[in-house]
C-alpha angles and dihedrals in degrees: 000000000000108000127158119167090341095307124129128217097275093048091050091052090050092049091048090050093048093048099034102050097059091043091051090047092050092050090049092049094049093049095047133083118226133201097239124056095235100037094097093052092047092052092048090052092047093050094046096048099036098035109185096013091048092049092049091048090051093052092046101040111007101057089065090060094061125104109249 
């Protein structure tokens, strides 16, 4: 039913998750203000180099470092 480049529905959801989570995390980092002057740059580097793990770390740890 859903087929794109030979991928089924579950594979497409997995690909969207793998691509979407880091993009969402990067957008959130860029739009947020942080306490330290280099925190934003550090989080961008972590998300870019450690993709899914970096994005998950940001959502678990990094969102608490933002200025409300």
